[in-house]
C-alpha positions, 0 to 999 in steps of 0.5 A, a space after each residue: 534455519 537459514 537467516 533471511 536478509 530483509 530490506 525495509 523501504 519506508 521503515 519509519 512509517 507505520 508499516 515499516 515499524 510493524 515490520 521491524 517489530 515482527 523481525 525482532 520477534 524472530 532474530 534467528 529467522 530474519 536480519 535487516 539488510 537496509 532501512 530507508 526513509 525520506 527525512 526522519 533522521 531521529 527515527 531512522 537513527 534509533 532504528 539503526 542502533 537497534 537493528 544494526 542494518 548494513 545500509 541506511 538510506 535517506 532520500 534527502 541528502 541533508 538528512 543523510 549527512 545528519 544521520 551519518 554524523 550521528 551514527 559515527 558518533 555512536 560508533 554504529 557501522 551502518 553505511 549511509 547512502 542518499 538519493 532515490 537511486 540508493 533505494 533501488 540499490 538496496 532493493 536489488 542487492 544480491 544478498 537481499 531475500 525479501 523487500 518490504 515495499 512500504 513507501 507511500 505514494 509514487 516514490 515507491 514505484 521504482 525501488 519496488 519494481 527493481 525488487 521484482 526485477 531482481 527476483 526477490 520476495 516482494 512484500 507489497 504494502 505500496 499499492 501505487 506500484 500496481 496502480 501506476 504500472 500494473 501490467 509492467 509490474 506483474 510481467 516483471 514478477 513472472 519474468 524474473 521469478 519474483 514472489 509477490 505477497 500482498 501486505 494490505 490487510 484486504 489483499 492479504 485476506 483475499 490471498 488467504 481466502 483463495 485456494 492455494 493453487 488458484 494462480 495455476 487455475 485462474 480466478 474463475 476456474 478455482 470456483 471463485 465468483 467474486 471478491 468482497 473487498 471490505 472497507 471501514 467506511 472511514 471517519 465520515 461514514 454516513 455523512 452527507 455531501 454538505 457535511 463534507 464541505 467543513 471537514 478539517 485535516 485534523 478530523 480526516 487523519 483520525 481513522 476509527 480503526 487503524 493507525 496510519 500516516 496522514 496521506 493514507 488516512 485522508 485516502 481512507 476518509 475519501 474512500 480513494 484508498 479503497 479505490 486504489 485497492 480495487 485496482 490493486 486487487 484487479 491486477 493481483 488476482 486477475 479480475 475485472 472491477 465488476 468481479 470486486 464488490 466493496 462492502 463497508 464493514 465498520 468494525 474491520 474484523 473481517 478483512 476481506 472475503 471471497 465468494 464461491 460458485 457453490 454459495 460459500 464465502 471464505 473470510 479472513 478475520 482478526 484484530 486490526 493490526 498490520 503485524 498479522 499480514 506482515 508476518 504472514 507475508 514474510 513467513 508464507 507458507 508458514 505461520 509465525 507469531 506476529 505479536 497480535 492477540 487472537 480475536 476474542 469472539 465473546 467480546 464482539 458485540 456485532 458485525 455490520 455490513 452496508 453498501 458504500 455511498 457512491 454519490 457522497 464518495 465518488 472515488 470508488 467509481 473514479 478508480 474503477 473507470 481509470 482501471 477500465 480505461 487502462 494505459 496511463 489512466 490509473 497513474 494519472 488518477 494516483 498522481 492527481 489524488 496525491 496532489 489534491 490530498 496534499 493541498 487539502 492537508 495544507 488547507 488550500 482546498 476543501 475536503 469535498 474538492 479532492 475527488 472533483 480535481 481528480 475527475 477533471 484531471 482524468 477527463 483532460 488526460 489523453 490516455 496512452 499505452 503504459 508500455 514503459 516506465 518512462 511513459 508512466 512517469 511522464 503521465 504522472 508528472 503531467 497529472 501533477 502539473 495539471 492538477 496544481 494548475 487547476 488550483 491556481 
């Protein structure tokens, strides 16, 4: 078996750490080419000592200097690079076979797009790449012969639940009728609008089922994470928002489903552990050990399903509207959300203000065709400035 080289973008986050766990279980199959982080020096240092990557990238220059000093003292041969351009470099390097795109937010767009343009197997855990530049990204995948494997548990489940040749037939011709996109409902499922006014950051980052970073945890609490996933699903599977139905499933055992014309529903189930979709994406079409225990059906008491409350959690409708508007609207949605979530985490705004800031930013935006990365990034920067100004 030929060993494959893997670049892990965002290796210090939860997805990155889970990816390295899967890699460590299959040393004959995978080796680490590059690990990247923003400024978590100690975590990346420990990962370099354990996995011996050829290159380590720290976006922050001071952090890169600290890491280089530590690795030199440890006599670790890993080369240290710094800056955003270095992320692109390790994503498109000729010897790299797979790129795990796990950088949270808009910062992951350029290196993920570079991996697609270099024809890599792109393991997409960064949903913003598709949210911001859906058509550009999907065109790059097709034009350069890249393989795109969704790693979000929901999209990975949809991928597993569709026929193996659905890409050649198209969604409708494959007999599929609708995607059922599951959502845990987050920590505030069942809350009223009044109750959301008093939510603290500490409460919002405590997800009931998944271990995630702060930003994604808040997105899950507002259901914006599901809104971004709706947009991602539309691009991945070539469907429209009315072909995607969000189903709140608090247990997070069924990760998503596909409804077919004959009345059948195909579902992918498993314990809520990201190593399952990561292993599936890395080894596809094979299946390898992920380290995740099999689902114990006798331990399951019951599985519950309910419709989302669109009045209390308007993020789903905002995301659907942005996708329907098209062009630069999804990039603006994403940028405004990032600014609003950060403001909430810094206790500058209330939790229930997050969606209203996003809506006001979208309403003020003059949508343009997202026909170049420059146009998309300009819209992103405009939205960040506008959303910040709304809070002043």
